C-alpha positions in Angstrom: 48.4 89.4 105.7 45.3 88.0 107.8 43.8 84.6 108.9 41.1 83.8 106.5 39.6 80.3 107.8 40.3 77.1 109.5 39.3 73.9 108.1 38.0 71.4 110.1 36.5 67.8 109.4 32.9 67.3 111.0 30.9 64.1 111.4 27.4 65.6 111.0 27.2 69.0 108.9 23.6 69.6 110.2 24.3 69.6 114.0 27.6 71.8 113.2 25.3 74.2 111.5 22.9 74.0 114.7 25.9 74.7 117.0 27.7 77.5 115.1 24.8 79.4 113.5 21.7 78.8 115.7 23.5 78.3 119.0 26.8 80.8 118.6 25.1 83.4 116.1 27.7 83.2 113.5 26.5 83.2 109.7 26.9 80.9 107.1 28.6 82.6 104.4 29.1 80.2 101.4 29.4 76.6 100.5 30.2 74.2 98.0 30.3 70.4 97.2 33.6 69.4 95.4 33.9 66.9 92.6 34.9 64.5 95.6 31.6 64.6 97.2 32.9 66.7 100.1 30.4 69.4 101.2 32.3 72.4 102.4 30.4 75.0 104.7 31.9 78.5 105.5 30.9 79.8 109.0 32.0 82.8 110.5 31.7 86.4 111.5 33.3 89.6 110.1 37.1 88.9 110.0 37.4 84.9 109.5 35.5 81.6 109.0 35.5 78.0 109.7 35.5 75.8 106.8 33.7 72.7 107.9 34.0 69.5 105.7 31.9 66.9 105.7 32.0 63.7 103.8 28.8 61.8 103.3 30.6 58.7 102.8 32.8 58.7 106.1 35.6 60.9 106.0 38.5 60.7 108.3 37.9 59.7 112.2 37.7 63.0 114.3 39.2 62.2 117.9 38.1 64.7 120.5 41.2 66.5 122.1 43.4 66.1 119.1 43.3 70.3 118.7 43.6 72.2 121.7 40.8 74.5 121.0 38.9 77.3 118.7 38.4 80.9 120.0 34.8 82.5 118.9 34.2 86.3 120.3 30.9 86.6 121.8 29.1 89.7 123.0 28.0 87.6 126.1 29.9 84.5 127.5 26.8 83.8 129.9 24.4 84.4 127.0 26.3 82.4 124.7 27.1 79.4 127.1 23.5 79.2 128.3 22.2 79.0 124.7 24.1 76.1 123.7 23.6 74.4 126.8 20.1 74.6 126.1 19.9 74.0 122.5 23.0 71.6 121.7 23.6 70.0 125.3 27.3 70.0 124.9 29.8 68.4 126.9 31.1 71.3 129.2 34.8 71.7 129.8 34.8 74.9 132.1 31.8 76.9 133.0 32.0 81.0 132.5 34.7 82.3 134.6 36.4 85.9 134.5 39.9 86.4 133.8 40.2 89.6 135.3 44.0 90.0 134.5 43.2 90.1 130.9 39.8 91.8 131.2 38.0 88.4 129.6 35.1 86.3 130.5 35.4 82.8 129.1 34.0 79.2 128.9 34.7 76.0 127.2 32.4 73.6 125.5 32.6 70.9 123.1 30.9 71.0 119.4 29.0 68.0 118.2 32.3 66.7 116.6 34.4 66.8 120.1 36.1 69.8 119.2 36.6 72.4 122.0 35.5 75.9 121.6 36.4 78.7 123.8 33.6 81.5 124.3 35.5 84.8 124.9 33.9 88.2 125.8 36.1 91.3 126.2 35.2 93.2 129.3 37.1 96.3 128.6 
């Protein structure tokens, strides 16, 4: 078994694309609009994707903090953090820091929808 994707409602699909594709360097793998008019955009890397669901007629209200966070593996936490802060100006939850006990460098930012994203760089 494997994790395939995580589905998240978003309030602005273009800002979400900008954050995850242009800011983080992930790729849009595919998308479709369902019969209900909801746009579904799959963005990810090699092993898993985010399914971002966007309803142009409104959709559910998104409350910041209702989900702990999603983690994204990056080549450089500092570079990804800098790129996101420059282009998306996200609220910063935690500046880049090294967690020597687990050989990781991490940072936490909010995406345009209020979801917290952990940037994780393996140091080993």
